[in-house]
C-alpha positions in Angstrom: 0.1 0.0 0.0 1.3 3.5 -0.6 -0.1 7.0 -0.2 -1.8 8.6 -3.1 -1.0 12.2 -3.1 -1.0 13.1 -6.9 -3.0 15.9 -8.2 -6.1 14.9 -10.3 -8.5 16.7 -12.8 -11.6 18.1 -11.5 -14.7 16.2 -12.9 -16.5 17.9 -16.0 -19.9 16.6 -15.1 -22.5 19.1 -13.8 -24.1 16.4 -11.7 -21.1 15.7 -9.5 -21.2 18.5 -7.0 -21.4 16.9 -3.4 -19.3 14.5 -1.4 -16.0 13.2 -2.5 -15.0 9.4 -2.4 -11.5 8.0 -3.0 -11.3 4.2 -3.4 -8.0 2.4 -3.6 -8.1 -1.3 -4.7 -5.2 -3.5 -3.8 -4.3 -7.1 -5.1 -2.4 -8.9 -2.1 0.8 -10.6 -3.0 0.8 -14.4 -2.9 0.0 -15.6 0.7 0.0 -12.0 1.9 -3.8 -11.5 2.4 -3.9 -11.2 6.1 -0.8 -8.9 6.3 -2.6 -6.7 3.8 -5.6 -6.4 5.9 -3.4 -5.8 9.0 -1.7 -2.9 7.2 -5.2 -1.6 6.1 -6.5 -1.7 9.7 -3.4 0.3 10.9 -3.7 2.8 8.0 -7.4 3.2 9.0 -6.5 3.8 12.7 -3.9 6.6 11.7 -6.2 8.1 9.1 -9.1 8.2 11.7 -6.9 10.1 14.3 -6.4 12.7 11.6 -10.4 13.0 10.8 -10.6 10.7 8.0 -13.6 8.5 7.2 -12.4 4.9 6.2 -14.1 1.8 5.2 -12.3 -1.5 4.2 -13.8 -4.0 1.9 -12.9 -7.2 0.0 -14.3 -8.3 -3.6 -14.8 -11.7 -5.1 -11.6 -11.6 -6.8 -9.7 -11.4 -3.3 -8.9 -7.6 -3.8 -9.0 -5.3 -1.0 -10.9 -2.1 -1.4 -9.7 1.0 0.9 -12.1 3.7 0.7 -12.1 7.3 2.1 -15.0 9.6 2.1 -15.0 13.5 2.3 -17.5 16.4 2.5 -15.8 18.3 -0.3 -12.6 18.5 -2.7 -11.2 21.1 -0.2 -11.6 18.5 2.7 -9.9 15.8 0.4 -6.9 18.0 -0.4 -6.6 19.1 3.4 -6.5 15.7 4.5 -3.7 15.0 1.9 -1.8 17.6 3.7 -2.5 16.0 7.1 -1.1 12.8 5.8 2.1 14.5 4.5 2.8 16.1 7.6 2.1 13.1 9.9 5.2 11.4 11.3 3.2 8.4 12.3 1.9 8.1 8.8 5.4 8.5 7.5 6.6 5.7 9.6 3.9 3.4 8.6 4.7 4.1 4.9 8.3 3.4 5.6 7.4 0.1 7.3 5.2 -1.2 4.5 7.5 -0.2 1.8 10.2 -2.2 3.3 7.8 -5.3 3.4 5.1 -4.7 0.7 2.0 -7.1 0.9 0.1 -5.8 -2.0 0.1 -3.9 -5.3 -2.2 -1.0 -5.9 -4.4 -1.9 -9.1 -6.9 1.0 -9.2 -7.4 4.3 -7.7 -10.7 6.1 -8.3 -11.5 9.5 -7.2 -15.2 10.2 -7.3 -17.8 13.0 -6.9 -21.1 11.9 -5.5 -24.1 12.4 -8.0 -26.6 10.8 -6.0 -26.0 9.3 -2.4 -26.4 5.7 -1.4 -26.8 4.0 2.0 -24.3 1.9 3.9 -24.7 -2.0 3.6 -22.6 -4.9 4.3 -22.5 -6.1 0.6 -22.1 -3.9 -2.4 -22.1 -4.1 -6.2 -20.3 -1.8 -8.3 -21.0 -1.3 -12.1 -18.7 1.1 -14.0 -20.3 2.5 -17.2 -18.4 4.4 -19.8 -20.5 6.9 -21.6 -21.0 7.0 -25.4 -19.0 9.9 -26.9 -20.6 13.1 -25.9 -23.4 11.6 -23.8 -22.0 11.7 -20.2 -25.1 13.7 -18.9 -27.5 11.4 -20.6 -25.6 8.4 -18.9 -25.9 10.1 -15.5 -29.5 10.8 -16.1 -30.4 7.2 -17.0 -28.6 6.1 -13.9 -30.9 8.5 -11.8 -33.8 6.7 -13.6 -32.5 3.2 -12.7 -31.8 4.2 -9.2 -35.4 4.9 -8.6 -36.5 1.5 -9.9 -33.9 -0.5 -8.0 -34.5 1.3 -4.8 -38.3 0.7 -5.1 -37.4 -2.9 -5.6 -35.2 -3.0 -2.4 -31.8 -2.0 -3.1 -29.8 0.9 -1.9 -28.1 2.9 -4.8 -25.4 5.4 -5.0 -24.1 7.1 -8.2 -20.5 8.4 -8.5 -18.7 9.9 -11.3 -14.8 9.5 -11.6 -12.0 11.6 -13.0 -12.6 10.0 -16.4 -16.4 10.8 -16.4 -17.1 7.1 -16.0 -20.3 6.5 -13.9 -19.9 4.2 -11.0 -23.5 2.7 -10.1 -23.3 1.2 -6.4 -25.9 -0.9 -5.2 -25.5 -2.0 -1.5 -27.5 -4.6 0.6 -27.6 -5.3 4.2 -26.3 -8.9 3.8 -25.3 -11.6 1.3 -28.7 -13.2 1.9 -30.5 -9.8 0.9 -28.1 -9.4 -2.2 -29.1 -13.0 -3.2 -32.8 -12.5 -2.8 -32.6 -9.4 -4.9 -30.8 -11.3 -7.7 -33.3 -14.0 -7.6 -36.2 -11.6 -7.9 -36.0 -9.9 -11.3 -38.0 -6.5 -11.5 -40.3 -6.3 -14.3 -40.4 -2.6 -14.3 -36.6 -2.4 -14.6 -36.4 -5.2 -17.3 -38.8 -3.1 -19.3 -36.9 0.0 -18.8 -33.5 -1.4 -19.6 -35.1 -2.9 -22.9 -35.7 0.5 -24.0 -32.5 2.0 -22.8 -30.8 -0.9 -25.0 -32.5 0.5 -28.2 -30.2 3.7 -27.7 -27.5 3.1 -25.1 -26.0 5.9 -23.5 -23.0 4.0 -22.3 -21.4 0.6 -21.9 -20.6 -1.6 -19.1 -16.9 -1.9 -18.4 -16.4 -3.6 -15.2 -18.4 -4.9 -12.2 -17.0 -5.4 -8.5 -18.9 -7.5 -6.0 -17.5 -6.9 -2.5 -18.3 -6.9 1.3 -17.4 -4.6 4.0 -15.0 -6.1 6.5 
């Protein structure tokens, strides 16, 4: 694990004006899964002393998700300065660099277009907009959110630094997730059939994970 302190482009989407979410996804080295989560717990403890809000998850591919939330981009930038100034954080980074346990494979910086709730299980669908259709893609996501929440899911919509939409469905448990999967919603299916006639985006990645 390593600190993410590089600057990023602000998002272009006019929908993304609320909270900020940073997600770092790590692939543990062979046999280093337990050590990776131990490091994550130590990082979480230090971050929370500095005012950070951290959650840790794991997906079905065996990767660890380390996520931080902020009220604004200014808060995100201020937290980065706190990390840079922290001797405890510097010591932690030195320790894990001497004995790394995982490889950073993805880093997402996201603006919240529509907040979701907290759940123990979440499934994230990452959509890339068709050329010139970012706003249409987000609008479609908002419509899907209403249908999915009516059917029992909790949905958050986020836009990353490349204007891809992250459609996050969360559930209270694996049992709740399984029940949702086993109960197709006819309203959503009909809506999706209409969307497929003139798609605003294409699905490029799906993560299914749980909070640890």
